C-alpha positions as a Python dict, from the first residue, in 0.01 Angstrom:
ca = {
    (1, 'M'): (0, 0, 0),
    (2, 'I'): (-12, -36, 380),
    (3, 'K'): (-34, 340, 428),
    (4, 'G'): (-317, 359, 179),
    (5, 'N'): (-506, 81, 355),
    (6, 'V'): (-468, 253, 690),
    (7, 'S'): (-584, 586, 546),
    (8, 'A'): (-878, 417, 377),
    (9, 'A'): (-974, 249, 706),
    (10, 'L'): (-961, 582, 890),
    (11, 'R'): (-1165, 749, 617),
    (12, 'N'): (-1429, 478, 644),
    (13, 'L'): (-1437, 483, 1024),
    (14, 'A'): (-1470, 860, 1022),
    (15, 'R'): (-1788, 831, 820),
    (16, 'E'): (-1952, 728, 1148),
    (17, 'E'): (-2040, 1035, 1350),
    (18, 'G'): (-1971, 864, 1679),
    (19, 'C'): (-1616, 770, 1580),
    (20, 'R'): (-1481, 1108, 1472),
    (21, 'A'): (-1392, 1262, 1806),
    (22, 'R'): (-1236, 935, 1923),
    (23, 'I'): (-1021, 906, 1608),
    (24, 'V'): (-890, 1259, 1662),
    (25, 'A'): (-834, 1198, 2033),
    (26, 'E'): (-636, 883, 1955),
    (27, 'G'): (-385, 1085, 1752),
    (28, 'A'): (-482, 1007, 1394),
    (29, 'V'): (-452, 1361, 1259),
    (30, 'P'): (-72, 1406, 1254),
    (31, 'P'): (-13, 1086, 1050),
    (32, 'L'): (-283, 1186, 803),
    (33, 'V'): (-130, 1533, 776),
    (34, 'H'): (210, 1376, 718),
    (35, 'L'): (76, 1156, 440),
    (36, 'C'): (-95, 1453, 272),
    (37, 'S'): (238, 1635, 286),
    (38, 'T'): (473, 1363, 171),
    (39, 'S'): (299, 1093, -33),
    (40, 'S'): (322, 1089, -411),
    (41, 'D'): (57, 817, -445),
    (42, 'N'): (-280, 962, -545),
    (43, 'R'): (-464, 676, -378),
    (44, 'V'): (-293, 747, -47),
    (45, 'L'): (-352, 1120, -88),
    (46, 'G'): (-718, 1066, -171),
    (47, 'Y'): (-778, 837, 125),
    (48, 'S'): (-589, 1068, 363),
    (49, 'A'): (-763, 1385, 246),
    (50, 'G'): (-1094, 1195, 251),
    (51, 'A'): (-1032, 1098, 612),
    (52, 'L'): (-973, 1464, 698),
    (53, 'V'): (-1297, 1553, 517),
    (54, 'N'): (-1491, 1316, 740),
    (55, 'L'): (-1312, 1412, 1061),
    (56, 'A'): (-1383, 1779, 987),
    (57, 'L'): (-1755, 1704, 984),
    (58, 'H'): (-1729, 1699, 1365),
    (59, 'A'): (-1767, 2066, 1460),
    (60, 'A'): (-1590, 2045, 1795),
    (61, 'T'): (-1271, 1897, 1650),
    (62, 'R'): (-1227, 2141, 1360),
    (63, 'P'): (-1001, 2379, 1556),
    (64, 'Q'): (-792, 2081, 1666),
    (65, 'L'): (-743, 1973, 1306),
    (66, 'V'): (-621, 2324, 1227),
    (67, 'A'): (-396, 2327, 1534),
    (68, 'E'): (-247, 1991, 1436),
    (69, 'G'): (-142, 2117, 1096),
    (70, 'A'): (-414, 1999, 858),
    (71, 'V'): (-447, 2326, 666),
    (72, 'G'): (-103, 2356, 506),
    (73, 'P'): (-102, 2013, 339),
    (74, 'L'): (-460, 2058, 217),
    (75, 'V'): (-367, 2393, 66),
    (76, 'G'): (-63, 2227, -90),
    (77, 'L'): (-281, 1961, -249),
    (78, 'C'): (-515, 2226, -389),
    (79, 'A'): (-218, 2409, -536),
    (80, 'N'): (-17, 2117, -670),
    (81, 'S'): (-231, 1809, -730),
    (82, 'R'): (-354, 1728, -1080),
    (83, 'D'): (-580, 1446, -964),
    (84, 'N'): (-945, 1548, -949),
    (85, 'T'): (-1032, 1302, -674),
    (86, 'V'): (-755, 1438, -452),
    (87, 'L'): (-850, 1796, -537),
    (88, 'G'): (-1215, 1732, -462),
    (89, 'Y'): (-1136, 1589, -119),
    (90, 'A'): (-884, 1863, -35),
    (91, 'C'): (-1132, 2137, -124),
    (92, 'Q'): (-1413, 1966, 69),
    (93, 'A'): (-1193, 1936, 377),
    (94, 'L'): (-1132, 2312, 360),
    (95, 'V'): (-1509, 2367, 328),
    (96, 'N'): (-1574, 2165, 642),
    (97, 'L'): (-1301, 2339, 839),
    (98, 'A'): (-1424, 2681, 726),
    (99, 'C'): (-1766, 2609, 878),
    (100, 'H'): (-1615, 2679, 1220),
    (101, 'P'): (-1586, 3053, 1291),
    (102, 'D'): (-1255, 3008, 1471),
    (103, 'C'): (-1102, 2839, 1166),
    (104, 'K'): (-1184, 3100, 901),
    (105, 'A'): (-899, 3342, 973),
    (106, 'P'): (-631, 3070, 1008),
    (107, 'L'): (-737, 2916, 678),
    (108, 'V'): (-692, 3246, 494),
    (109, 'A'): (-371, 3325, 683),
    (110, 'Q'): (-226, 2990, 573),
    (111, 'G'): (-283, 3069, 207),
    (112, 'C'): (-591, 2875, 107),
    (113, 'V'): (-746, 3148, -110),
    (114, 'P'): (-504, 3165, -409),
    (115, 'P'): (-516, 2794, -498),
    (116, 'L'): (-895, 2788, -460),
    (117, 'V'): (-924, 3088, -692),
    (118, 'Q'): (-693, 2919, -941),
    (119, 'L'): (-907, 2605, -936),
    (120, 'V'): (-1219, 2812, -999),
    (121, 'A'): (-1046, 2972, -1295),
    (122, 'A'): (-888, 2662, -1448),
    (123, 'S'): (-1062, 2339, -1345),
    (124, 'D'): (-1315, 2168, -1568),
    (125, 'D'): (-1423, 1908, -1312),
    (126, 'A'): (-1767, 1977, -1166),
    (127, 'T'): (-1694, 1834, -821),
    (128, 'V'): (-1367, 2022, -787),
    (129, 'L'): (-1536, 2344, -899),
    (130, 'A'): (-1833, 2295, -668),
    (131, 'N'): (-1608, 2228, -369),
    (132, 'A'): (-1365, 2511, -446),
    (133, 'C'): (-1654, 2757, -477),
    (134, 'A'): (-1810, 2619, -159),
    (135, 'A'): (-1483, 2676, 25),
    (136, 'L'): (-1468, 3039, -92),
    (137, 'A'): (-1833, 3086, 2),
    (138, 'E'): (-1787, 2938, 348),
    (139, 'L'): (-1467, 3132, 413),
    (140, 'S'): (-1639, 3463, 337),
    (141, 'K'): (-1966, 3383, 515),
    (142, 'G'): (-2005, 3605, 819),
    (143, 'S'): (-1644, 3723, 798),
    (144, 'P'): (-1588, 4076, 665),
    (145, 'E'): (-1212, 4027, 691),
    (146, 'N'): (-1222, 3718, 475),
    (147, 'A'): (-1465, 3878, 230),
    (148, 'A'): (-1212, 4159, 187),
    (149, 'A'): (-930, 3908, 145),
    (150, 'L'): (-1115, 3717, -126),
    (151, 'A'): (-1183, 4036, -320),
    (152, 'S'): (-823, 4153, -289),
    (153, 'E'): (-689, 3812, -397),
    (154, 'G'): (-885, 3811, -721),
    (155, 'A'): (-1178, 3580, -649),
    (156, 'V'): (-1451, 3790, -810),
    (157, 'R'): (-1360, 3773, -1179),
    (158, 'P'): (-1316, 3392, -1203),
    (159, 'L'): (-1634, 3335, -1001),
    (160, 'A'): (-1826, 3562, -1237),
    (161, 'A'): (-1677, 3391, -1542),
    (162, 'L'): (-1767, 3051, -1398),
    (163, 'L'): (-2133, 3149, -1391),
    (164, 'E'): (-2119, 3179, -1768),
    (165, 'R'): (-1941, 2854, -1844),
    (166, 'A'): (-2075, 2613, -1581),
    (167, 'Q'): (-2391, 2405, -1606),
    (168, 'D'): (-2386, 2201, -1284),
    (169, 'P'): (-2632, 2348, -1027),
    (170, 'R'): (-2388, 2273, -745),
    (171, 'V'): (-2121, 2483, -912),
    (172, 'L'): (-2359, 2765, -999),
    (173, 'G'): (-2514, 2776, -654),
    (174, 'N'): (-2180, 2778, -474),
    (175, 'A'): (-2025, 3035, -708),
    (176, 'A'): (-2323, 3266, -671),
    (177, 'G'): (-2311, 3213, -295),
    (178, 'A'): (-1945, 3310, -284),
    (179, 'L'): (-2020, 3628, -480),
    (180, 'A'): (-2310, 3706, -246),
    (181, 'N'): (-2090, 3668, 60),
    (182, 'I'): (-1807, 3872, -91),
    (183, 'G'): (-2062, 4143, -179),
    (184, 'S'): (-2201, 4148, 173),
    (185, 'L'): (-1907, 4378, 252),
    (186, 'P'): (-2003, 4721, 116),
    (187, 'A'): (-1644, 4799, 21),
    (188, 'N'): (-1647, 4502, -219),
    (189, 'R'): (-1964, 4590, -409),
    (190, 'A'): (-1799, 4812, -667),
    (191, 'A'): (-1546, 4535, -736),
    (192, 'L'): (-1826, 4290, -813),
    (193, 'A'): (-1972, 4533, -1064),
    (194, 'E'): (-1641, 4640, -1216),
    (195, 'Q'): (-1518, 4282, -1253),
    (196, 'G'): (-1815, 4161, -1452),
    (197, 'A'): (-2047, 3996, -1201),
    (198, 'V'): (-2370, 4179, -1286),
    (199, 'R'): (-2454, 4032, -1628),
    (200, 'P'): (-2376, 3666, -1538),
    (201, 'L'): (-2584, 3696, -1221),
    (202, 'V'): (-2882, 3847, -1402),
    (203, 'E'): (-2861, 3588, -1678),
    (204, 'L'): (-2834, 3311, -1419),
    (205, 'V'): (-3158, 3430, -1256),
    (206, 'A'): (-3323, 3427, -1597),
    (207, 'R'): (-3220, 3075, -1693),
    (208, 'S'): (-3200, 2873, -1371),
    (209, 'S'): (-3487, 2687, -1210),
    (210, 'E'): (-3293, 2577, -901),
    (211, 'N'): (-3410, 2752, -585),
    (212, 'R'): (-3068, 2759, -423),
    (213, 'V'): (-2903, 2899, -734),
    (214, 'L'): (-3174, 3163, -770),
    (215, 'G'): (-3158, 3260, -405),
    (216, 'N'): (-2781, 3306, -402),
    (217, 'A'): (-2781, 3496, -731),
    (218, 'A'): (-3060, 3722, -610),
    (219, 'E'): (-2872, 3789, -287),
    (220, 'A'): (-2558, 3881, -479),
    (221, 'L'): (-2757, 4120, -700),
    (222, 'A'): (-2925, 4271, -395),
    (223, 'N'): (-2583, 4347, -254),
    (224, 'I'): (-2477, 4519, -576),
    (225, 'A'): (-2806, 4709, -623),
    (226, 'P'): (-2730, 4995, -380),
    (227, 'L'): (-2475, 5119, -636),
    (228, 'E'): (-2661, 5366, -858),
    (229, 'A'): (-2484, 5288, -1186),
    (230, 'E'): (-2517, 4914, -1131),
    (231, 'R'): (-2895, 4941, -1071),
    (232, 'A'): (-2925, 5071, -1424),
    (233, 'E'): (-2712, 4786, -1557),
    (234, 'I'): (-2921, 4527, -1372),
    (235, 'V'): (-3239, 4671, -1523),
    (236, 'Q'): (-3088, 4693, -1869),
    (237, 'V'): (-2963, 4333, -1869),
    (238, 'S'): (-3289, 4197, -1731),
}
């Protein structure tokens, strides 16, 4: 369990803001990436992915984490792990990386969207769902290219369905936020309507009392509203 202890120590050290840049500068990322790629021990994977989560909180080092190969193993964990703790950390690390504008395109290019979409469609763990939706929302925020990629890779329908089955405000807020960001690209607006997003968004506005959930759902509906047929549907549902 030596590797797990080392990963746990790095994860804990990286919780301190002042330590993150130093940990990256001292060469900790490649070993963590290697462990995420090769370990079969969920404890080691959780500690290693958790360390990357914390390191990726440091904005200036996010591109370095991408350059040193963090994305591929995190995507692999999202696609292949069945451990919710590991999945939650892997998704959160992708969220943190996606906050940097220079990291958004590489994340999509390295295949992060399909496993995130699959988690949205299939997971029943609230933290995994919240983090997967947050990653999709952050990837598509301010990036028309990524918004187009998410729509073309099938993100809309499972996000819309999630609004109907989820109860956790984190999940609902992040899913609605992802739909809002996808719909910020005019070319995607018809897809949101055609793939069933209107009714769940309207019903979410009607039943939620959470400001963030309401704001994101309202933004998504505002993006769809310029479509004439969908305005009628929004009125009819409401």
